[in-house]
N, C-alpha and C positions, 0 to 999 in steps of 0.2 A: 544487412542486419548485424549489429554488433552484439546482440543478445544470443545466448545459447537457446535453441528451440528443440522441441521434440513433439511427437504426436500426442495429442491430448489423451487419446484412448489409453496409451501406455502409462502416462503420468497419473491419470485418475485412479488406476489400480493401486498405486503406491500411496496416494494421499489418504489421510484418516477420514473416515466417513462422518464423524461428529466431533464435538468439543471445540474449545478455543485453541486455534493454532495460527501462528504467523507463517504463512507460506510466502517464500521470497526467493529470488535469485541473488546469491551473495557469494563472497569469497572472504579471505582473511582480512581484506582491507576495505571492502565496499559492500553496499546493499543497494539494490535497485528499488526505487519507488516510482509510481505512475501518477500523472496528472493529465487532464484534458482541458484545452483552452480554445478560445477563438483564434483564428490563424495569426492575427497581428501580434498577440502575446507570444505565441510559439515561435514566430519568426525572429523576434527580438532575442528570445532566450537562446535559440540555436545559433544565432549570429554572434552573440556576445559571451555565451557560456555562463550567464547568470540571468536572473529575472529582473526586468525593469520595464521601461516604456509604459504601457497601459496596465501592467501588473499592479494590483492594489496591495499596498502594505498595511492599509488601515482595516482590512477585513480578514477574518480567519480563512486560511487556505488548507485544504484537506489533501493528504497524501495517502497512497495505498500501495503496499508492497505486493499485493496479490493481483496479478494481471486480469483474471476473470472477474474479480470484484470491480475493477476499473471498467471493464467492458460492459458489465451490467449497468453501472452508473452512467456511462456516457453513451449507451446504446450502440456500442461498436463504432463510435465516432459519428453517429447520426443526429445526436441531440444538438439543438442550436447553442452556439457558444462553446461546444465541446468537440468540434470537428477535428482538431489537431491533437494527437495523443503523443505525449512525451514520456520517455523512460529516463529518469534522473538517477545517475549513479552517485550515491552519497558516501562520504567517509563513514566507515562502519562504527568507529567510536562515537560519532555524532548521532547516528541512528540509535545506538545503545543509550545515549544520554536522553534522547527523546522518550524512549520507553520508560526510563527511570523517572522522568519528570511528569509523565502523563497522568492526568486526573480524569476519571470516568465521567461521561456526560450525565449519567444517572447515578443516584445514590446506591452505594453498595455497602450494606451493613457489616459484611465480613471485613471491610477495610476501614470504615469510619464509624466511630462510636455513635455519632449523632448526625442529623442532617445539617445542622449548623456547622459542624466541623467540616463536613464535605463541601458545603457552599463556600466556606472560607478558603478551602484548598482550590476550588474552581476559580475563585476570584484572583488568587495569587499566582496560579500556574499559567504559563504561556503555551501549554501543550494539553490538548483535549483528546480523550480516548473514547472510541466507540467500537463495540462488537456488534456486528450485524450478520444476518444469515448470508452465508456464501451462496453463490449461484453457479449453475452449470452454464455452458456456452449459449444455451437457448434462453437463459434467463429464469430457469426454474430454481426455486429455493432448495438448498440442501440442509442437512442437520448440522453441518460444520459451520463454525462462526469465523468471520473474516474481520480483520482489524483495519481501522483507519485512524489516522492521527490528524487532529486539527491544530494548526500552528498560528500563533499570533505574536505580536510584540517582538521581543528579543529573539525568541526561537525562530520566528518567521524570517527575521533579518539574517540570522546565521544560516538558516537553510538556503535562502534564496541567493546569497552572495558568497558565503565563506565555505560551506560544507560540500559544495558540488564538485565532483571530480569530472563529470562528463554529462552532457545533455544529448540524448539520442532521439531523433525524430522517427517514431515508429508508425506514423500515420499510414503510409503505404502498406506496410505489413498488416495493419488492422483492417484496412479495406480489402486486402487480398483474402484474409481469413474470415471475413464477415459472411461470405457466401457459404463457406464450409461449416460455419457455426450453426447454420440453419439446415444443413444436410442431414439425411438419415444417419443416426448413430455418430454424427460428427465426423464422417468419413474424410480422412486426409487432413483434418484440422491440426495445425501446429500452434503451440503455445510456448511461451518462454519456460525454460526448465526451472522448476521451483521445488525447494525442499523445505522442511520444517526448520525454522530459525529459532534457536534457543538463546536468549540473552545470557551473557557470560556470568552475570550476577544472579545467583539463585533467589535472592531477595526480590529482584524485579520479576522473576517468573511467578513468585507468589503474589505480588501486587497485581499482576495482570490476570491472575487466575488461569494460567495456561494449563491445558490438559496434559496429563502424563503421556509420554511417548516412549516407544521402544527404542533402544539404543541404535538399532539398525535403521531407524527412520530419520536419525539426526546426523547431519554432516556439519562439522565445525569448520 
């Protein structure tokens, strides 16, 4: 495993209980996002370091920086077509640019004066934004919101071929932790180390509606 991991029980104590937060594993140069695919797509990506083969550039592709949100969506690698789980290390400036471009999937009156203005923004943007309930390892909803970004068009091309630093196959790790995710109190469960990610541009923080965080919760 090339990702830093820690016991879930310890991390859960540090994460905020509610509000919109971007939880991610990151450093000064990179941010990890997750996707799950059928094995053929994953094998091509691992072998070549970019997405091709059966990967479809004609449809929107969703990325998630939060590991447990990905586990909920793919059923810990048990859902058909999502058996292979990848961690994609992206260039941090590119990830920041996605956040800046992102347009919410639902109308937000605090950001758009009218629904028509919002619809125009949706049509023009190649990055879609959704905030959904985060989940614990057993799939139970929490009050915290998790982010996912839908990519299409030019953003998808840049993501899949130009912005990738490394593609890591974490399928075996997911399978190993799946049993622990269903154990009492998640005993022994390891998850990738994640901290609250704050965009460098405070304007983007406002656009995303990120919850305020204490300084000791943020690591740049």
